[in-house]
C-alpha positions in Angstrom: 65.0 94.8 76.7 68.1 93.0 78.1 71.6 93.3 79.5 74.8 91.5 78.8 77.3 91.8 81.6 81.0 90.6 81.7 82.9 90.8 85.0 86.6 90.2 84.5 88.4 89.1 87.7 91.8 90.4 86.5 94.6 87.8 86.9 92.3 85.0 88.1 93.8 82.0 86.3 92.7 78.3 86.3 95.8 76.4 85.5 98.8 76.8 83.2 98.3 76.4 79.4 99.8 73.5 77.7 102.4 75.6 75.9 103.8 77.1 79.1 106.8 74.7 79.6 107.9 75.7 76.1 107.1 79.5 75.9 107.0 80.6 79.6 108.8 78.0 81.8 108.7 80.2 84.8 104.9 79.8 84.8 105.1 76.0 84.9 102.6 74.7 87.5 100.7 77.9 87.9 97.1 77.7 89.0 96.2 81.0 90.6 92.9 79.9 92.2 94.0 76.5 93.4 97.1 78.0 95.2 95.1 80.7 96.8 92.5 78.2 98.0 95.2 75.8 99.3 96.8 78.6 101.2 93.6 80.1 102.6 91.9 77.6 104.9 88.2 78.2 105.2 87.9 80.2 102.0 84.3 80.4 101.0 83.0 82.2 97.8 79.4 81.1 97.8 78.2 83.1 94.8 81.1 82.0 92.5 80.7 78.5 93.9 77.0 78.6 92.8 78.1 79.8 89.3 80.5 76.9 88.9 83.8 78.1 90.1 85.0 74.7 91.4 83.7 73.0 88.2 85.8 75.4 86.1 88.8 75.0 88.5 88.6 71.2 88.4 88.9 70.5 92.1 86.9 70.8 95.4 87.9 71.9 98.9 86.5 71.1 102.3 84.6 74.4 102.0 83.6 74.7 98.3 82.2 72.0 96.0 81.1 71.4 92.5 77.7 72.8 91.5 75.2 70.6 89.6 73.3 73.7 88.5 76.2 75.6 86.9 76.8 76.5 83.2 80.5 76.9 82.9 83.6 76.5 80.7 87.2 77.6 80.4 89.0 79.7 77.8 92.6 79.7 76.5 94.6 82.8 75.7 95.1 83.4 72.0 97.4 86.3 72.6 101.1 85.7 73.3 102.2 85.8 76.9 99.8 86.8 79.5 98.9 90.5 79.2 96.1 92.6 80.6 96.0 95.0 77.6 95.9 92.3 74.9 93.7 90.1 77.1 91.0 92.8 77.1 91.4 93.5 73.4 91.0 89.7 72.8 87.9 89.6 75.1 86.4 92.4 72.9 87.0 90.4 69.7 90.4 91.4 68.4 92.4 88.6 66.7 95.7 89.0 68.5 98.8 88.9 66.3 102.1 87.8 67.7 103.6 90.7 69.6 107.2 91.7 69.6 109.6 92.6 72.3 111.8 95.7 72.4 113.7 97.2 75.3 113.2 100.9 75.8 117.0 101.4 75.6 116.6 101.1 71.8 114.4 104.2 71.7 115.7 106.1 74.7 117.8 108.6 72.7 115.1 109.3 70.2 112.6 109.7 73.0 114.8 112.1 74.9 115.3 114.3 71.8 111.6 114.4 71.1 110.7 115.4 74.7 113.3 118.1 74.8 112.1 119.5 71.4 108.7 120.0 73.1 110.1 121.9 76.0 110.5 119.2 78.6 113.5 119.0 80.9 114.9 115.5 80.5 117.6 113.9 82.6 119.1 110.4 82.5 119.3 108.1 85.5 122.0 105.4 85.3 121.6 102.1 87.2 123.8 99.0 86.7 124.9 100.0 83.3 121.4 100.9 82.0 119.5 104.2 81.7 116.0 105.5 82.2 114.6 109.0 81.8 113.5 111.6 84.3 111.1 114.2 82.8 110.4 117.5 84.4 111.7 116.2 87.7 108.5 114.2 88.4 108.1 111.5 85.7 110.1 108.4 84.9 110.1 106.8 81.5 111.4 103.2 81.5 110.6 99.6 80.7 107.6 97.9 82.4 109.3 95.2 84.4 106.0 93.6 85.6 104.6 92.3 82.3 106.4 90.3 79.7 109.8 91.8 78.7 109.6 94.4 76.0 105.8 94.6 75.9 105.3 98.0 77.5 106.9 101.3 78.4 105.9 102.9 81.7 105.5 106.6 82.2 105.1 106.9 85.9 104.2 110.3 87.5 104.4 111.8 91.0 101.1 113.6 90.6 101.7 115.8 93.6 104.4 117.5 91.6 103.0 117.3 88.0 99.4 117.4 86.8 98.3 114.0 85.4 97.2 115.7 82.1 100.9 116.8 81.7 102.0 113.3 82.3 99.6 112.2 79.6 101.2 114.7 77.2 104.5 113.1 77.9 103.0 109.6 77.3 101.6 110.6 74.0 105.0 111.8 72.8 106.6 108.5 74.0 103.9 106.6 72.2 104.9 108.2 68.9 108.4 106.9 69.3 108.1 103.4 70.7 106.4 100.5 68.9 105.8 98.2 71.8 102.1 97.2 72.3 101.6 99.6 75.3 102.7 102.8 76.8 101.2 103.0 80.2 100.9 106.4 81.9 100.1 106.2 85.6 100.8 107.8 88.9 99.7 108.4 92.4 99.8 110.9 95.3 102.3 110.9 98.2 104.9 109.5 95.9 108.1 111.4 95.0 110.7 111.0 92.3 113.0 109.8 95.1 110.5 107.0 95.9 110.4 105.9 92.2 114.2 105.9 91.9 114.5 103.9 95.1 112.3 101.2 93.4 114.4 101.0 90.2 115.3 97.4 89.3 117.3 95.7 86.6 115.7 92.3 86.5 117.1 91.0 83.2 119.7 92.1 80.6 118.7 95.2 78.6 115.6 96.0 80.7 115.5 98.7 83.4 112.4 99.9 85.2 110.6 101.1 88.3 108.9 98.4 90.4 105.6 100.2 90.4 104.0 98.5 93.5 107.2 99.1 95.5 107.3 102.8 94.5 103.9 103.3 96.3 102.1 104.7 93.2 99.1 102.4 93.7 98.5 103.4 97.3 96.7 106.7 97.0 94.8 108.6 94.2 95.9 106.2 91.5 95.5 107.3 87.9 96.2 105.2 84.8 95.8 105.3 81.1 97.0 102.6 78.7 97.9 103.7 75.1 97.8 100.8 72.7 99.5 100.1 69.4 98.0 98.3 66.4 94.6 97.6 67.9 91.5 98.5 65.8 88.5 99.4 68.0 86.2 99.3 65.0 86.2 95.5 64.8 85.6 95.1 68.6 82.4 94.3 70.4 82.1 97.5 72.4 82.3 99.7 69.2 80.0 97.5 67.1 77.4 97.5 69.9 77.7 101.2 70.7 77.3 102.2 67.0 74.3 99.9 66.7 72.5 101.8 69.4 73.3 99.5 72.4 74.3 101.4 75.5 77.9 100.4 76.4 79.5 100.8 79.8 83.2 99.9 80.5 84.1 100.1 84.2 87.4 99.7 86.0 90.7 99.0 84.3 88.9 98.0 81.0 88.0 101.6 80.7 91.7 102.5 80.6 92.8 99.8 78.2 89.9 99.5 75.7 88.8 102.3 73.4 85.1 103.0 73.7 84.2 105.6 71.0 80.4 105.1 71.2 79.9 104.4 74.9 80.7 105.4 78.5 84.0 104.6 80.2 84.4 104.9 84.0 88.0 104.3 85.3 88.0 102.9 88.9 90.3 100.6 90.9 88.8 99.7 94.3 86.9 96.4 94.1 83.8 97.2 96.1 83.4 100.6 94.5 83.6 99.3 90.9 81.1 96.5 91.5 78.7 98.9 93.4 78.8 101.1 90.3 78.1 98.2 88.1 75.0 97.4 90.2 73.9 101.0 90.0 74.2 101.0 86.2 72.2 97.7 86.0 69.5 99.3 88.1 69.4 102.4 86.0 69.4 100.8 82.5 67.1 98.0 81.3 69.3 97.3 78.3 73.0 97.5 77.5 76.4 95.9 77.4 78.5 96.3 80.6 82.1 95.1 81.1 83.6 95.5 84.5 87.2 94.8 85.4 88.1 94.0 89.0 91.8 95.1 89.1 92.8 94.6 92.7 93.0 90.8 92.3 95.7 91.4 89.7 97.5 93.9 91.9 97.5 91.4 94.8 99.0 88.9 92.5 101.8 91.3 91.5 102.4 91.8 95.2 102.5 88.0 95.8 100.0 88.5 98.6 97.7 85.5 99.0 95.7 86.9 102.0 95.0 90.2 100.2 94.0 88.3 97.0 91.6 86.1 98.9 90.1 89.1 100.6 89.4 90.8 97.2 87.8 87.6 96.0 85.5 87.6 99.0 84.6 91.2 98.3 83.8 90.5 94.6 81.8 87.4 95.5 79.6 89.3 97.9 78.9 92.0 95.4 78.2 89.6 92.6 75.8 87.9 94.9 73.9 91.2 95.2 74.0 91.7 91.5 72.3 88.4 90.6 68.8 89.4 92.0 68.9 92.6 89.9 69.1 90.6 86.6 66.0 90.1 84.5 65.2 86.6 83.1 66.7 87.5 79.7 69.9 89.0 81.1 73.3 87.3 80.7 76.2 87.5 83.2 79.7 86.1 82.4 82.4 86.0 85.1 85.8 85.4 83.6 89.5 86.6 83.6 92.1 87.8 81.2 95.1 85.7 82.3 96.5 84.4 85.6 98.6 86.0 88.3 99.6 83.2 90.7 100.9 84.9 93.9 102.8 81.7 94.9 104.6 80.9 91.6 107.8 82.6 92.7 107.8 85.8 90.6 105.6 88.9 90.6 104.4 88.7 86.9 101.3 87.6 85.1 101.0 83.8 84.6 99.9 82.2 81.3 96.8 80.3 82.4 93.4 79.3 81.1 90.6 81.3 82.6 87.1 80.5 83.9 83.9 81.1 82.1 81.1 81.2 84.6 77.8 81.8 82.8 74.4 82.9 84.4 71.0 83.3 82.8 67.8 82.4 84.4 66.5 79.1 83.0 69.7 78.2 81.2 70.4 74.5 81.4 73.5 73.5 83.4 76.5 72.0 81.6 80.0 72.5 80.2 80.5 74.8 77.2 84.0 73.4 76.6 87.5 74.7 76.6 87.2 77.7 74.3 90.1 78.6 71.9 90.0 82.3 72.7 88.8 84.9 75.1 87.1 86.5 72.1 84.2 84.1 72.4 82.8 86.4 75.1 82.7 89.4 72.8 81.3 87.4 69.9 78.6 86.1 72.2 77.7 89.6 73.3 77.3 90.7 69.7 75.2 87.6 68.9 73.0 88.3 71.9 72.1 91.8 70.6 71.9 90.7 67.0 74.6 92.9 65.6 77.6 92.0 63.4 80.3 89.8 65.0 83.7 91.1 65.9 86.7 90.0 63.9 87.5 87.1 66.2 85.7 84.5 68.3 82.8 82.1 68.2 79.5 82.7 70.0 78.3 80.3 72.7 74.9 81.9 72.9 73.2 78.6 72.0 74.1 77.3 75.5 72.2 80.2 77.1 68.9 79.6 75.3 
């Protein structure tokens, strides 16, 4: 029996992709890890260093060096932009089509009419010539202004004033109207509609939204569900594995963004907690596919907070260090990311970067598995490992682990 584990350090990039100057010039020069290391004297991540972090990053510091025992690589993003939702769909084996952009203003009247027809009280809030919706006095519906323009609509709820399940009902209605890749329903405690409106921003023409970190919704009792569009879970690794009898566990933000019809999904945010739960599952199951997302690294990138980001990396490094002794000789661990989120680049958005692939299996020969064309190689390798049909995208690198 054996286990295949993927840990996604959300937003942990390793250098801007070659197409960035052409498609995302604001990300030119991005290198999330290098810039965190340069701005954090004394930063030590001994477990990730052992797994080949510096090899994948392409540089050394006074405190961290290349590892001659590491099996490592890097992966490019096949999806357009730099998106958590599509990044995780890609990891699981989806072949990402080019997504489209659409401001919520093009659907706002239709959305308002639909919500009102289902008994919701809907008001408009006007700001600098644009509009967003306030639903039932406790929910805003507007553009997501943190990800790429036009890729998501946010449904943010003050859950002290409205039950989160009611917010999900609103989100499902919004999902039927808008055709952007994601509708994100989220909220937190000790946040009011006044807090959300105080965080409204108009960062670019046609787009109006609530600055989610500024509103305070992440601070306490955070809830979040991502509703995707045009993604088929049936061709993804987690579904193929689960329906083939392999126990599947998705933990952290991946549980929110990836459908898991034949497995167990556990939504969590706090770094130490989600990795502790991962260790518990490893101890309790001698076989299975486990994918864990460490979300707080990404949140620190959005906040442009280098010290907080570095601290989350230390927390993750320590927990992964305690995970390694729990692994049996045949088990596989991959530490990777879904995109970058350079907190020093000058904007609070994701950055289009290559990501690390740090591989661990007892007895595997050290080496470089190359610059992979897609994040889907991880999902394809998981399916190959368990001997089940491959997902629709990706090439297995299992041969390096034998």
